[in-house]
ZATIBA-867083 format. One record per residue (C-alpha): x, z, y; residue number from 1; residue in one letter. Coordinates in nm, 4 decimals, always signed. Each point is the difference from the previous one (the first is absolute). Layout:
! residues N
+----------+----------+----------+-----+---+
!        u !        w !        v !   k ! r !
+----------+----------+----------+-----+---+
!        X !        Z !        Y ! NUM ! A !
...
+----------+----------+----------+-----+---+
This chain:
! residues 178
+----------+----------+----------+-----+---+
!        u !        w !        v !   k ! r !
+----------+----------+----------+-----+---+
!  +0.7854 !  -2.0328 !  -2.7145 !   1 ! X !
!  +0.1867 !  -0.0485 !  +0.3280 !   2 ! X !
!  -0.2495 !  -0.2723 !  +0.0963 !   3 ! X !
!  -0.2918 !  +0.2416 !  -0.0514 !   4 ! X !
!  +0.1743 !  +0.2700 !  +0.2012 !   5 ! X !
!  +0.0584 !  -0.2499 !  +0.2809 !   6 ! X !
!  -0.3669 !  -0.1055 !  -0.0053 !   7 ! X !
!  -0.1123 !  +0.3641 !  +0.0232 !   8 ! X !
!  +0.2368 !  +0.0610 !  +0.2897 !   9 ! X !
!  -0.1221 !  -0.3095 !  +0.1847 !  10 ! X !
!  -0.3662 !  +0.0842 !  -0.0554 !  11 ! X !
!  +0.0526 !  +0.3553 !  +0.1272 !  12 ! X !
!  +0.1857 !  -0.1312 !  +0.3033 !  13 ! X !
!  -0.2810 !  -0.2498 !  +0.0583 !  14 ! X !
!  -0.2636 !  +0.2725 !  -0.0255 !  15 ! X !
!  +0.1997 !  +0.2120 !  +0.2446 !  16 ! X !
!  +0.0033 !  -0.2881 !  +0.2482 !  17 ! X !
!  -0.3702 !  -0.0838 !  -0.0462 !  18 ! X !
!  -0.1175 !  +0.3588 !  +0.0416 !  19 ! X !
!  +0.2179 !  +0.0429 !  +0.3081 !  20 ! X !
!  -0.1332 !  -0.3239 !  +0.1505 !  21 ! X !
!  -0.3611 !  +0.1052 !  -0.0609 !  22 ! X !
!  +0.0438 !  +0.3440 !  +0.1572 !  23 ! X !
!  +0.2141 !  -0.1333 !  +0.2841 !  24 ! X !
!  -0.2842 !  -0.2384 !  +0.0848 !  25 ! X !
!  -0.2157 !  +0.3062 !  +0.0819 !  26 ! X !
!  +0.2319 !  +0.0527 !  +0.2960 !  27 ! X !
!  -0.1653 !  -0.2961 !  +0.1742 !  28 ! X !
!  -0.2760 !  +0.2407 !  +0.0959 !  29 ! X !
!  +0.1377 !  +0.1641 !  +0.3179 !  30 ! X !
!  -0.1506 !  +0.3381 !  -0.0926 !  31 ! X !
!  +0.1711 !  -0.0033 !  -0.3398 !  32 ! X !
!  +0.3287 !  -0.1176 !  +0.1518 !  33 ! X !
!  -0.0103 !  +0.2736 !  +0.2641 !  34 ! X !
!  -0.0687 !  +0.2712 !  -0.2585 !  35 ! X !
!  +0.2725 !  -0.1305 !  -0.2323 !  36 ! X !
!  +0.2524 !  -0.0169 !  +0.2834 !  37 ! X !
!  -0.0873 !  +0.3550 !  +0.1089 !  38 ! X !
!  +0.0467 !  +0.1307 !  -0.3537 !  39 ! X !
!  +0.3305 !  -0.1836 !  -0.0314 !  40 ! X !
!  +0.1229 !  +0.1468 !  +0.3258 !  41 ! X !
!  -0.1172 !  +0.3539 !  -0.0868 !  42 ! X !
!  +0.1580 !  -0.0173 !  -0.3451 !  43 ! X !
!  +0.3425 !  -0.1126 !  +0.1162 !  44 ! X !
!  +0.2620 !  +0.2231 !  -0.1640 !  45 ! X !
!  -0.2811 !  +0.2192 !  -0.1355 !  46 ! X !
!  -0.0794 !  +0.1309 !  +0.3503 !  47 ! X !
!  -0.3772 !  +0.0344 !  -0.0535 !  48 ! X !
!  +0.0482 !  +0.1936 !  -0.3219 !  49 ! X !
!  +0.2694 !  +0.2266 !  +0.1374 !  50 ! X !
!  -0.2195 !  +0.0759 !  +0.3011 !  51 ! X !
!  -0.2892 !  +0.0796 !  -0.2364 !  52 ! X !
!  +0.2191 !  +0.2430 !  -0.1920 !  53 ! X !
!  +0.1176 !  +0.1703 !  +0.3173 !  54 ! X !
!  -0.3585 !  +0.0207 !  +0.1270 !  55 ! X !
!  -0.1087 !  +0.1515 !  -0.3309 !  56 ! X !
!  +0.2788 !  +0.2572 !  +0.0264 !  57 ! X !
!  -0.1040 !  +0.0827 !  +0.3562 !  58 ! X !
!  -0.3687 !  +0.0571 !  -0.0767 !  59 ! X !
!  +0.0223 !  +0.1420 !  -0.3537 !  60 ! X !
!  +0.2329 !  +0.2950 !  +0.0449 !  61 ! X !
!  -0.0771 !  +0.1396 !  -0.3453 !  62 ! X !
!  +0.1454 !  -0.3115 !  -0.1616 !  63 ! X !
!  +0.2502 !  -0.0953 !  +0.2677 !  64 ! X !
!  +0.2872 !  -0.0201 !  -0.2491 !  65 ! X !
!  -0.1970 !  -0.2210 !  -0.2382 !  66 ! X !
!  -0.0827 !  -0.2401 !  +0.2834 !  67 ! X !
!  +0.3630 !  -0.0119 !  +0.1102 !  68 ! X !
!  +0.1187 !  -0.0590 !  -0.3563 !  69 ! X !
!  -0.2622 !  -0.2758 !  -0.0325 !  70 ! X !
!  +0.1401 !  -0.1573 !  +0.3163 !  71 ! X !
!  +0.3508 !  +0.0292 !  -0.1453 !  72 ! X !
!  -0.1152 !  -0.1698 !  -0.3223 !  73 ! X !
!  -0.1585 !  -0.2773 !  +0.2039 !  74 ! X !
!  +0.3202 !  -0.0497 !  +0.2001 !  75 ! X !
!  +0.2056 !  +0.0113 !  -0.3187 !  76 ! X !
!  -0.2181 !  -0.2629 !  -0.1643 !  77 ! X !
!  +0.0430 !  -0.2220 !  +0.3046 !  78 ! X !
!  +0.3780 !  +0.0377 !  -0.0148 !  79 ! X !
!  +0.0049 !  -0.0834 !  -0.3707 !  80 ! X !
!  -0.2027 !  -0.3157 !  +0.0657 !  81 ! X !
!  +0.2462 !  -0.1067 !  +0.2678 !  82 ! X !
!  +0.2850 !  +0.0457 !  -0.2473 !  83 ! X !
!  -0.1786 !  -0.2044 !  -0.2656 !  84 ! X !
!  -0.0748 !  -0.2658 !  +0.2603 !  85 ! X !
!  +0.3701 !  -0.0298 !  +0.0844 !  86 ! X !
!  +0.0875 !  -0.0418 !  -0.3674 !  87 ! X !
!  -0.2745 !  -0.2505 !  -0.0897 !  88 ! X !
!  +0.0196 !  -0.2026 !  +0.3249 !  89 ! X !
!  -0.3162 !  -0.2037 !  -0.0628 !  90 ! X !
!  -0.0748 !  -0.2140 !  +0.3052 !  91 ! X !
!  -0.3284 !  +0.0415 !  +0.1823 !  92 ! X !
!  -0.2712 !  -0.2599 !  -0.0612 !  93 ! X !
!  +0.0833 !  -0.3276 !  +0.1707 !  94 ! X !
!  -0.3228 !  -0.1887 !  -0.0719 !  95 ! X !
!  -0.2120 !  +0.1970 !  +0.2507 !  96 ! X !
!  +0.0521 !  +0.0709 !  +0.3692 !  97 ! X !
!  +0.0379 !  +0.3775 !  +0.0444 !  98 ! X !
!  -0.2236 !  +0.1731 !  +0.2529 !  99 ! X !
!  +0.2596 !  +0.2708 !  +0.0741 ! 100 ! X !
!  +0.3737 !  +0.0327 !  +0.0341 ! 101 ! X !
!  +0.1834 !  +0.1920 !  -0.2683 ! 102 ! X !
!  +0.2886 !  +0.2422 !  +0.0185 ! 103 ! X !
!  +0.1801 !  -0.1742 !  -0.2860 ! 104 ! X !
!  +0.0288 !  -0.3266 !  -0.1882 ! 105 ! X !
!  -0.0731 !  +0.1297 !  -0.3481 ! 106 ! X !
!  -0.3350 !  +0.0324 !  -0.1665 ! 107 ! X !
!  +0.0228 !  +0.1901 !  -0.3310 ! 108 ! X !
!  -0.1297 !  +0.2670 !  -0.0151 ! 109 ! X !
!  -0.2254 !  +0.0519 !  +0.2989 ! 110 ! X !
!  +0.1232 !  +0.3147 !  +0.1734 ! 111 ! X !
!  -0.3326 !  +0.0295 !  +0.1838 ! 112 ! X !
!  -0.1775 !  +0.0099 !  -0.3372 ! 113 ! X !
!  +0.2548 !  +0.2452 !  -0.1395 ! 114 ! X !
!  -0.0438 !  +0.2545 !  +0.2770 ! 115 ! X !
!  -0.3782 !  -0.0545 !  +0.0076 ! 116 ! X !
!  -0.0385 !  +0.0676 !  -0.3726 ! 117 ! X !
!  +0.2325 !  +0.3008 !  +0.0136 ! 118 ! X !
!  -0.2087 !  +0.1442 !  +0.2835 ! 119 ! X !
!  -0.3251 !  -0.0766 !  -0.1822 ! 120 ! X !
!  +0.1152 !  +0.1921 !  -0.3067 ! 121 ! X !
!  +0.1709 !  +0.2871 !  +0.1847 ! 122 ! X !
!  -0.2569 !  +0.0597 !  +0.2725 ! 123 ! X !
!  -0.2920 !  -0.0878 !  -0.2246 ! 124 ! X !
!  +0.1080 !  +0.2903 !  -0.2227 ! 125 ! X !
!  -0.0326 !  +0.2222 !  +0.3065 ! 126 ! X !
!  -0.3571 !  -0.1151 !  +0.0617 ! 127 ! X !
!  +0.0632 !  -0.2663 !  +0.2648 ! 128 ! X !
!  -0.2541 !  -0.2358 !  -0.1543 ! 129 ! X !
!  +0.0099 !  -0.2481 !  +0.2889 ! 130 ! X !
!  +0.3647 !  -0.0844 !  -0.0726 ! 131 ! X !
!  -0.0418 !  -0.1989 !  -0.3267 ! 132 ! X !
!  -0.2446 !  -0.2560 !  +0.1480 ! 133 ! X !
!  +0.2183 !  -0.0329 !  +0.3094 ! 134 ! X !
!  +0.3026 !  -0.0507 !  -0.2263 ! 135 ! X !
!  -0.1867 !  -0.2725 !  -0.1902 ! 136 ! X !
!  -0.0819 !  -0.1703 !  +0.3311 ! 137 ! X !
!  +0.3685 !  +0.0219 !  +0.0942 ! 138 ! X !
!  +0.0960 !  -0.1721 !  -0.3250 ! 139 ! X !
!  -0.2519 !  -0.2793 !  +0.0551 ! 140 ! X !
!  +0.1130 !  -0.0425 !  +0.3598 ! 141 ! X !
!  +0.3462 !  -0.1066 !  -0.1207 ! 142 ! X !
!  -0.1629 !  -0.2963 !  -0.1720 ! 143 ! X !
!  -0.2316 !  -0.0848 !  +0.2879 ! 144 ! X !
!  +0.2939 !  -0.0100 !  +0.2435 ! 145 ! X !
!  +0.1895 !  -0.2172 !  -0.2517 ! 146 ! X !
!  +0.3232 !  +0.1931 !  -0.0385 ! 147 ! X !
!  -0.0192 !  +0.0960 !  -0.3688 ! 148 ! X !
!  -0.1069 !  -0.1455 !  -0.3303 ! 149 ! X !
!  -0.2587 !  +0.1985 !  -0.1984 ! 150 ! X !
!  +0.2701 !  +0.0908 !  -0.2531 ! 151 ! X !
!  +0.2073 !  +0.1529 !  +0.2840 ! 152 ! X !
!  -0.2947 !  +0.2155 !  +0.1008 ! 153 ! X !
!  -0.0853 !  +0.0980 !  -0.3585 ! 154 ! X !
!  +0.3605 !  +0.0961 !  -0.0726 ! 155 ! X !
!  +0.0249 !  +0.1967 !  +0.3227 ! 156 ! X !
!  -0.3244 !  +0.1848 !  -0.0690 ! 157 ! X !
!  +0.1138 !  +0.0821 !  -0.3537 ! 158 ! X !
!  +0.3365 !  +0.1235 !  +0.1282 ! 159 ! X !
!  -0.1647 !  +0.2189 !  +0.2641 ! 160 ! X !
!  -0.2557 !  +0.1465 !  -0.2381 ! 161 ! X !
!  +0.2668 !  +0.0670 !  -0.2616 ! 162 ! X !
!  +0.2257 !  +0.1699 !  +0.2528 ! 163 ! X !
!  -0.2822 !  +0.2264 !  +0.1194 ! 164 ! X !
!  -0.1074 !  +0.0796 !  -0.3567 ! 165 ! X !
!  +0.3554 !  +0.0889 !  -0.1010 ! 166 ! X !
!  +0.0276 !  +0.2285 !  +0.3017 ! 167 ! X !
!  -0.3488 !  +0.1501 !  -0.0279 ! 168 ! X !
!  +0.1204 !  +0.3224 !  -0.1583 ! 169 ! X !
!  +0.2555 !  +0.0505 !  +0.2765 ! 170 ! X !
!  -0.2616 !  -0.0780 !  +0.2624 ! 171 ! X !
!  -0.2451 !  +0.2612 !  -0.1317 ! 172 ! X !
!  +0.2674 !  +0.2634 !  -0.0630 ! 173 ! X !
!  -0.0517 !  +0.2987 !  +0.2186 ! 174 ! X !
!  -0.2950 !  -0.1529 !  +0.1868 ! 175 ! X !
!  -0.1896 !  +0.3302 !  -0.0086 ! 176 ! X !
!  +0.2931 !  +0.1779 !  +0.1691 ! 177 ! X !
!  +0.0887 !  -0.2623 !  +0.2640 ! 178 ! X !
+----------+----------+----------+-----+---+
């Protein structure tokens, strides 16, 4: 049984590497590389998503509190991902040349994907329908720039979505009185 478990682990690791290599190869197109780099820069420490939440709060006074709580959930999800990353300590992919510098050495989970998915769920619930596709592009950009395995991105997205779903009741609470 241990041999079968080892084979499954190796095949999943191999698939992770192959998918990353295929998507990273898209970065050879300068337009794709530029877009992926821009998304990576904008998503650093959840900045794009926090700015979106603050902008939503500024323009949607009737739901200001919901937007701010959504931003807090997004920031919280990002912090949780950083904590998980410090515990897991998976190294970043070494078989591809990254197109961007990273703030840290560890790969699992992708904090960009975590904050992107949290924002997609939280702000999507408030009617910001442009956020989910932008969040998906953010997740893909982490593969194109070569700094995460697909499993890092999937785990980060799941963590972010779960965090936002768990906090959804809190986020909506009082939104008609904010």
